[in-house]
C-alpha positions in Angstrom: 8.8 2.2 8.5 6.7 0.6 5.8 5.7 -3.0 6.5 4.4 -5.5 3.9 1.4 -6.9 5.9 -2.4 -7.0 6.0 -2.3 -6.1 9.7 -1.0 -3.3 11.8 2.4 -4.1 13.2 3.3 -1.8 16.0 5.6 -3.2 18.7 6.1 -1.8 22.2 9.6 -0.8 21.2 8.3 1.1 18.2 5.8 2.9 20.4 8.4 3.7 23.0 10.8 5.2 20.4 8.0 7.1 18.6 8.6 5.2 15.3 5.7 5.7 12.8 4.8 2.5 11.0 2.7 2.1 7.9 1.4 -1.1 6.5 0.3 -2.2 3.0 -0.7 -5.7 1.8 1.8 -5.6 -1.1 1.8 -9.4 -1.5 -2.0 -9.5 -1.9 -2.1 -6.6 -4.3 0.7 -8.1 -6.4 -1.1 -11.5 -6.6 -4.4 -9.9 -7.4 -3.1 -7.7 -10.3 0.0 -9.5 -11.6 -0.8 -13.1 -10.6 2.7 -13.4 -9.0 4.6 -12.1 -6.1 6.2 -8.8 -7.2 5.6 -7.1 -3.9 8.2 -4.5 -4.6 5.9 -2.7 -7.1 3.1 -1.9 -4.6 5.8 -1.2 -1.9 7.2 1.5 -4.2 3.7 3.0 -4.4 3.6 3.0 -0.6 7.0 4.7 -0.5 5.7 7.4 -2.8 2.8 8.0 -0.4 4.8 8.1 2.8 7.7 10.1 1.5 6.0 12.9 -0.4 9.3 14.0 -2.1 8.9 11.0 -4.4 6.5 11.6 -7.2 3.9 8.9 -7.9 3.6 10.2 -11.4 7.3 9.9 -12.1 7.6 6.5 -10.6 4.6 5.3 -12.7 6.1 6.7 -15.8 9.5 5.1 -15.2 7.9 1.7 -14.4 5.8 1.7 -17.5 8.7 2.8 -19.7 10.9 0.1 -18.3 8.4 -2.8 -18.1 5.4 -1.6 -20.1 3.0 -2.3 -17.2 2.6 -2.1 -13.5 1.2 1.4 -13.1 -2.1 0.2 -11.7 -0.3 -2.0 -9.1 1.9 1.0 -8.1 -1.2 3.1 -7.6 -3.0 0.4 -5.6 0.0 0.3 -3.3 -0.1 4.1 -3.0 -3.9 4.1 -2.2 -3.7 1.1 0.3 -1.1 2.5 2.8 -2.4 2.7 6.3 -0.8 4.2 9.4 -0.1 1.8 12.2 
């Protein structure tokens, strides 16, 4: 589970069921780089990090071809993912 939050968010139920959780401050990253809330971009970076079958390079290429920017935000999301 990937959570958009600055803080760790692990509930008792998640611990009991053995659910791994990751967190990334996608909202903060988005505001810092894009000056607006496009949290989905850093969340996609986090997804690439957690699920290694998804290539960061391919996601970055697709994002930049479609929108002309956003690669740095995607990479920041990738780098900022934390377990817990």
